[in-house]
DOLO-194533 format. One record per residue (C-alpha): residue number from 0; residue in three letters; x, y, z. Coordinates in pm, 1 decimal. Each point is the difference from the previous one (the first is absolute). Example, Ala and Ser with C-alpha at 12.3 -4.5 7.8 and 13.67 -1.06 7.14 Angstrom:
r pos: 0 | code: ALA | u: 1230.0 | v: -450.0 | w: 780.0
r pos: 1 | code: SER | u: 137.0 | v: 344.0 | w: -66.0
END
This chain:
r pos: 0 | code: UNK | u: 10098.3 | v: 12673.8 | w: 14314.4
r pos: 1 | code: UNK | u: 70.1 | v: 20.7 | w: -371.5
r pos: 2 | code: UNK | u: -39.4 | v: 299.5 | w: -227.1
r pos: 3 | code: UNK | u: 8.5 | v: -69.9 | w: -373.7
r pos: 4 | code: UNK | u: 46.6 | v: 313.1 | w: -209.9
r pos: 5 | code: UNK | u: 2.2 | v: 33.9 | w: -378.2
r pos: 6 | code: UNK | u: 187.1 | v: 314.1 | w: -108.7
r pos: 7 | code: UNK | u: -81.6 | v: 102.6 | w: -355.2
r pos: 8 | code: UNK | u: 86.7 | v: 276.0 | w: -241.1
r pos: 9 | code: UNK | u: 230.5 | v: 75.9 | w: -288.4
r pos: 10 | code: UNK | u: 374.1 | v: 49.5 | w: -23.1
r pos: 11 | code: UNK | u: 118.5 | v: 327.7 | w: 145.8
r pos: 12 | code: UNK | u: -281.4 | v: 39.2 | w: 254.4
r pos: 13 | code: UNK | u: 197.6 | v: -129.0 | w: 297.6
r pos: 14 | code: UNK | u: -170.5 | v: -335.2 | w: 64.3
r pos: 15 | code: UNK | u: 325.3 | v: -154.8 | w: 119.6
r pos: 16 | code: UNK | u: 61.3 | v: 296.6 | w: 230.0
r pos: 17 | code: UNK | u: -340.1 | v: -64.6 | w: 159.9
r pos: 18 | code: UNK | u: 100.8 | v: -363.4 | w: 48.6
r pos: 19 | code: UNK | u: 335.1 | v: 101.4 | w: 151.3
r pos: 20 | code: UNK | u: -163.9 | v: 237.8 | w: 250.1
r pos: 21 | code: UNK | u: -256.6 | v: -258.9 | w: 110.1
r pos: 22 | code: UNK | u: 268.8 | v: -274.0 | w: 11.2
r pos: 23 | code: UNK | u: 225.0 | v: 218.1 | w: 214.5
r pos: 24 | code: UNK | u: -284.8 | v: 72.6 | w: 239.8
r pos: 25 | code: UNK | u: -75.8 | v: -372.2 | w: 32.1
r pos: 26 | code: UNK | u: 366.3 | v: -83.2 | w: 59.9
r pos: 27 | code: UNK | u: 14.5 | v: 254.3 | w: 283.0
r pos: 28 | code: UNK | u: -277.4 | v: -201.1 | w: 166.5
r pos: 29 | code: UNK | u: 177.6 | v: -335.8 | w: -61.0
r pos: 30 | code: UNK | u: -276.5 | v: -121.7 | w: -229.9
r pos: 31 | code: UNK | u: 47.3 | v: -251.8 | w: -280.5
r pos: 32 | code: UNK | u: -5.8 | v: 139.7 | w: -355.1
r pos: 33 | code: UNK | u: -19.2 | v: -152.4 | w: -345.4
r pos: 34 | code: UNK | u: -2.8 | v: 211.4 | w: -312.7
r pos: 35 | code: UNK | u: -22.3 | v: -81.5 | w: -367.5
r pos: 36 | code: UNK | u: -6.4 | v: 258.5 | w: -271.4
r pos: 37 | code: UNK | u: -43.1 | v: 33.4 | w: -370.5
r pos: 38 | code: UNK | u: 171.8 | v: 302.5 | w: -148.3
r pos: 39 | code: UNK | u: -140.3 | v: 172.3 | w: -307.1
r pos: 40 | code: UNK | u: 252.8 | v: -148.8 | w: -235.9
r pos: 41 | code: UNK | u: 247.7 | v: 243.0 | w: 157.4
r pos: 42 | code: UNK | u: -159.3 | v: 297.1 | w: -165.9
r pos: 43 | code: UNK | u: -198.2 | v: 298.5 | w: 108.8
r pos: 44 | code: UNK | u: -367.4 | v: -56.9 | w: -67.3
r pos: 45 | code: UNK | u: 2.9 | v: -382.1 | w: 6.8
r pos: 46 | code: UNK | u: -219.4 | v: -185.0 | w: 251.0
r pos: 47 | code: UNK | u: 155.9 | v: -54.2 | w: 342.3
r pos: 48 | code: UNK | u: -145.0 | v: -216.9 | w: 273.2
r pos: 49 | code: UNK | u: 129.6 | v: -117.2 | w: 331.2
r pos: 50 | code: UNK | u: -142.7 | v: -267.1 | w: 226.7
r pos: 51 | code: UNK | u: 80.6 | v: 94.3 | w: 357.8
r pos: 52 | code: UNK | u: -74.1 | v: -242.9 | w: 281.9
r pos: 53 | code: UNK | u: 50.7 | v: 94.2 | w: 365.1
r pos: 54 | code: UNK | u: -61.8 | v: -235.7 | w: 290.7
r pos: 55 | code: UNK | u: 87.6 | v: -70.5 | w: 360.2
r pos: 56 | code: UNK | u: 65.2 | v: -362.6 | w: -106.7
r pos: 57 | code: UNK | u: 228.0 | v: -144.5 | w: -266.4
r pos: 58 | code: UNK | u: -126.3 | v: 41.2 | w: -357.6
r pos: 59 | code: UNK | u: 84.2 | v: -267.9 | w: -254.4
r pos: 60 | code: UNK | u: -113.4 | v: 157.7 | w: -327.2
r pos: 61 | code: UNK | u: 69.9 | v: 346.6 | w: -128.5
r pos: 62 | code: UNK | u: -301.6 | v: -2.3 | w: -233.6
r pos: 63 | code: UNK | u: -347.0 | v: 92.0 | w: 121.3
r pos: 64 | code: UNK | u: -260.5 | v: -255.1 | w: -109.4
r pos: 65 | code: UNK | u: -307.2 | v: 125.8 | w: -183.7
r pos: 66 | code: UNK | u: -269.2 | v: 112.9 | w: 241.4
r pos: 67 | code: UNK | u: 240.0 | v: 57.3 | w: 291.6
r pos: 68 | code: UNK | u: 128.0 | v: 356.6 | w: -34.8
r pos: 69 | code: UNK | u: -111.5 | v: 219.8 | w: 287.0
r pos: 70 | code: UNK | u: 90.7 | v: 316.6 | w: -189.3
r pos: 71 | code: UNK | u: 48.9 | v: 109.4 | w: -357.7
r pos: 72 | code: UNK | u: 212.2 | v: 311.9 | w: 24.2
r pos: 73 | code: UNK | u: 18.3 | v: 161.4 | w: -342.0
r pos: 74 | code: UNK | u: 143.0 | v: 312.2 | w: -157.2
r pos: 75 | code: UNK | u: -197.7 | v: -56.1 | w: -318.8
r pos: 76 | code: UNK | u: -375.1 | v: -78.5 | w: -3.6
r pos: 77 | code: UNK | u: 2.8 | v: -243.5 | w: -293.2
r pos: 78 | code: UNK | u: 279.7 | v: -193.5 | w: 172.3
r pos: 79 | code: UNK | u: -226.1 | v: -25.6 | w: 307.1
r pos: 80 | code: UNK | u: -263.1 | v: -162.9 | w: -221.5
r pos: 81 | code: UNK | u: 255.7 | v: -242.5 | w: -142.6
r pos: 82 | code: UNK | u: 67.3 | v: -152.8 | w: 342.2
r pos: 83 | code: UNK | u: -359.4 | v: -30.4 | w: 124.3
r pos: 84 | code: UNK | u: 7.9 | v: -382.9 | w: -22.1
r pos: 85 | code: UNK | u: 263.8 | v: 4.1 | w: 275.4
r pos: 86 | code: UNK | u: -214.1 | v: 201.4 | w: 243.6
r pos: 87 | code: UNK | u: -150.6 | v: -179.8 | w: 298.1
r pos: 88 | code: UNK | u: -373.7 | v: 18.9 | w: 63.9
r pos: 89 | code: UNK | u: 58.2 | v: 259.1 | w: 274.7
r pos: 90 | code: UNK | u: 294.0 | v: 166.2 | w: -177.6
r pos: 91 | code: UNK | u: 41.8 | v: 371.5 | w: -62.8
r pos: 92 | code: UNK | u: 102.7 | v: 189.6 | w: -313.7
r pos: 93 | code: UNK | u: 205.3 | v: 315.5 | w: 45.5
r pos: 94 | code: UNK | u: 81.8 | v: 166.9 | w: -329.1
r pos: 95 | code: UNK | u: 109.2 | v: 325.9 | w: -150.0
r pos: 96 | code: UNK | u: -272.2 | v: 139.2 | w: -224.2
r pos: 97 | code: UNK | u: 212.6 | v: 154.6 | w: -274.9
r pos: 98 | code: UNK | u: 79.3 | v: -250.4 | w: -275.0
r pos: 99 | code: UNK | u: 338.0 | v: -37.2 | w: -162.9
r pos: 100 | code: UNK | u: -113.5 | v: -0.6 | w: -361.0
r pos: 101 | code: UNK | u: 278.7 | v: -164.5 | w: -198.6
r pos: 102 | code: UNK | u: -194.7 | v: -223.7 | w: -237.8
r pos: 103 | code: UNK | u: -233.1 | v: 66.1 | w: -290.5
r pos: 104 | code: UNK | u: -361.2 | v: -60.0 | w: 87.1
r pos: 105 | code: UNK | u: 39.7 | v: 52.0 | w: 373.6
r pos: 106 | code: UNK | u: -356.2 | v: -10.7 | w: 138.4
r pos: 107 | code: UNK | u: -174.8 | v: 315.2 | w: 114.8
r pos: 108 | code: UNK | u: 129.4 | v: 102.5 | w: 344.8
r pos: 109 | code: UNK | u: -353.8 | v: 21.1 | w: 138.8
r pos: 110 | code: UNK | u: -78.9 | v: -349.7 | w: -130.6
r pos: 111 | code: UNK | u: 306.9 | v: -149.1 | w: 170.2
r pos: 112 | code: UNK | u: -97.9 | v: 155.1 | w: 335.7
r pos: 113 | code: UNK | u: -361.0 | v: -117.8 | w: -42.1
r pos: 114 | code: UNK | u: 123.8 | v: -355.0 | w: -61.0
r pos: 115 | code: UNK | u: 204.2 | v: 14.0 | w: 319.9
r pos: 116 | code: UNK | u: -305.0 | v: 126.3 | w: 190.5
r pos: 117 | code: UNK | u: -215.2 | v: -283.7 | w: -140.1
r pos: 118 | code: UNK | u: 212.7 | v: -257.6 | w: 181.9
r pos: 119 | code: UNK | u: -195.0 | v: 46.0 | w: 321.2
r pos: 120 | code: UNK | u: 329.5 | v: 6.0 | w: 191.4
r pos: 121 | code: UNK | u: 118.1 | v: 261.0 | w: 244.8
r pos: 122 | code: UNK | u: 164.5 | v: 262.9 | w: -220.1
r pos: 123 | code: UNK | u: 211.5 | v: 302.5 | w: 69.8
r pos: 124 | code: UNK | u: 47.2 | v: 222.1 | w: -305.5
r pos: 125 | code: UNK | u: 288.1 | v: 243.2 | w: 42.3
r pos: 126 | code: UNK | u: 83.5 | v: 304.7 | w: -209.8
r pos: 127 | code: UNK | u: 366.4 | v: -76.8 | w: 64.6
r pos: 128 | code: UNK | u: 128.0 | v: 232.7 | w: -273.0
r pos: 129 | code: UNK | u: -162.8 | v: 311.1 | w: 147.7
r pos: 130 | code: UNK | u: 107.2 | v: -94.9 | w: 353.0
r pos: 131 | code: UNK | u: 357.5 | v: -70.2 | w: -114.6
r pos: 132 | code: UNK | u: 16.8 | v: 344.5 | w: -161.4
r pos: 133 | code: UNK | u: -113.4 | v: 151.6 | w: 333.0
r pos: 134 | code: UNK | u: 285.7 | v: -189.1 | w: 168.6
r pos: 135 | code: UNK | u: 249.7 | v: 153.1 | w: -242.3
r pos: 136 | code: UNK | u: 51.1 | v: -253.1 | w: -280.4
r pos: 137 | code: UNK | u: -207.4 | v: -231.7 | w: -215.1
r pos: 138 | code: UNK | u: 270.4 | v: -259.9 | w: 69.1
r pos: 139 | code: UNK | u: -146.0 | v: -46.8 | w: 349.5
r pos: 140 | code: UNK | u: -324.3 | v: -158.9 | w: -127.3
r pos: 141 | code: UNK | u: 118.2 | v: -338.9 | w: 121.4
r pos: 142 | code: UNK | u: 53.0 | v: 130.3 | w: 352.3
r pos: 143 | code: UNK | u: -344.1 | v: 167.4 | w: -9.1
r pos: 144 | code: UNK | u: -145.7 | v: -345.3 | w: -72.5
r pos: 145 | code: UNK | u: 186.9 | v: -149.0 | w: 298.0
r pos: 146 | code: UNK | u: -156.8 | v: 270.6 | w: 214.9
r pos: 147 | code: UNK | u: -344.8 | v: -77.8 | w: -138.3
r pos: 148 | code: UNK | u: 56.1 | v: -369.0 | w: 79.5
r pos: 149 | code: UNK | u: 146.4 | v: 60.5 | w: 345.9
r pos: 150 | code: UNK | u: -301.8 | v: -133.4 | w: 192.0
r pos: 151 | code: UNK | u: 4.1 | v: -325.2 | w: -200.4
r pos: 152 | code: UNK | u: 368.0 | v: -94.1 | w: 15.3
r pos: 153 | code: UNK | u: 17.5 | v: -116.4 | w: 361.7
r pos: 154 | code: UNK | u: 251.5 | v: 262.5 | w: 113.7
r pos: 155 | code: UNK | u: -31.6 | v: 326.8 | w: 184.0
r pos: 156 | code: UNK | u: 32.6 | v: 320.1 | w: -195.6
r pos: 157 | code: UNK | u: 312.4 | v: 85.0 | w: 198.3
r pos: 158 | code: UNK | u: 160.0 | v: -335.8 | w: -90.6
r pos: 159 | code: UNK | u: -65.7 | v: 73.0 | w: -367.1
r pos: 160 | code: UNK | u: 132.1 | v: 355.2 | w: 37.4
r pos: 161 | code: UNK | u: 323.5 | v: -136.1 | w: 152.0
r pos: 162 | code: UNK | u: 41.4 | v: -236.4 | w: -294.8
r pos: 163 | code: UNK | u: -56.1 | v: 283.4 | w: -248.2
r pos: 164 | code: UNK | u: 258.7 | v: 203.6 | w: 187.1
r pos: 165 | code: UNK | u: 247.6 | v: -290.1 | w: -16.5
r pos: 166 | code: UNK | u: -65.2 | v: -76.3 | w: -368.2
r pos: 167 | code: UNK | u: 55.4 | v: 358.4 | w: -117.6
r pos: 168 | code: UNK | u: 264.6 | v: 114.7 | w: 250.9
r pos: 169 | code: UNK | u: 284.3 | v: -35.1 | w: -249.9
r pos: 170 | code: UNK | u: -174.9 | v: 250.6 | w: -231.0
r pos: 171 | code: UNK | u: 11.1 | v: 285.0 | w: 250.5
r pos: 172 | code: UNK | u: -233.1 | v: 167.0 | w: 247.7
r pos: 173 | code: UNK | u: -209.5 | v: 183.1 | w: -260.4
r pos: 174 | code: UNK | u: -92.3 | v: -327.7 | w: -177.2
r pos: 175 | code: UNK | u: -72.7 | v: -170.0 | w: 332.0
r pos: 176 | code: UNK | u: -228.4 | v: 284.3 | w: 109.0
r pos: 177 | code: UNK | u: -179.2 | v: 12.8 | w: -335.8
r pos: 178 | code: UNK | u: -73.3 | v: -374.7 | w: 17.3
r pos: 179 | code: UNK | u: -115.1 | v: 22.8 | w: 361.5
r pos: 180 | code: UNK | u: -234.4 | v: 281.6 | w: -103.8
r pos: 181 | code: UNK | u: -131.1 | v: -217.7 | w: -287.4
r pos: 182 | code: UNK | u: -61.1 | v: -286.1 | w: 244.8
r pos: 183 | code: UNK | u: -177.7 | v: 228.2 | w: 248.7
r pos: 184 | code: UNK | u: -218.9 | v: 150.1 | w: -272.9
r pos: 185 | code: UNK | u: -79.8 | v: -352.9 | w: -119.8
r pos: 186 | code: UNK | u: -115.2 | v: -101.6 | w: 348.3
r pos: 187 | code: UNK | u: -257.6 | v: 280.1 | w: -15.5
r pos: 188 | code: UNK | u: -185.0 | v: -186.5 | w: -276.8
r pos: 189 | code: UNK | u: -101.1 | v: -269.6 | w: 249.3
END
């Protein structure tokens, strides 16, 4: 078993938190993990990507070869498009629908979504912003996306919930509960 996941978004969206939650879940199951990431030049709004590889056997490279990603998990729809060459033939795209418009000439939102839909891949479009607000904070969009991807990650929902609990426990019960609510609401998009 190997699960190759491209995490994509922009600085400040919590891409590395998604990676940490999935990594923690995999470690609890004694799976092998490799992760490589590119930070958005250490600034909010810059492109951020993470290659996350999880396997029951040793992994020798932390980079996912083109055409071998099982999942593109994105918090920004244009970033999902950027990593399409990495997606396997039977791969799935799970992306937030609301763009993070931080450049001049950003394409029309509708056009970006249409281009994702033209791929012919399995696609899950998630209104993560609206769901995150229902959970209590827009800052939980990343956890909403984990919930939306729950059936594709190779873990049970309860295993992911335990990892979310562990990752946010130092921030207090209210933050833990808000993130668990975001995850649960995200799972309802499946």
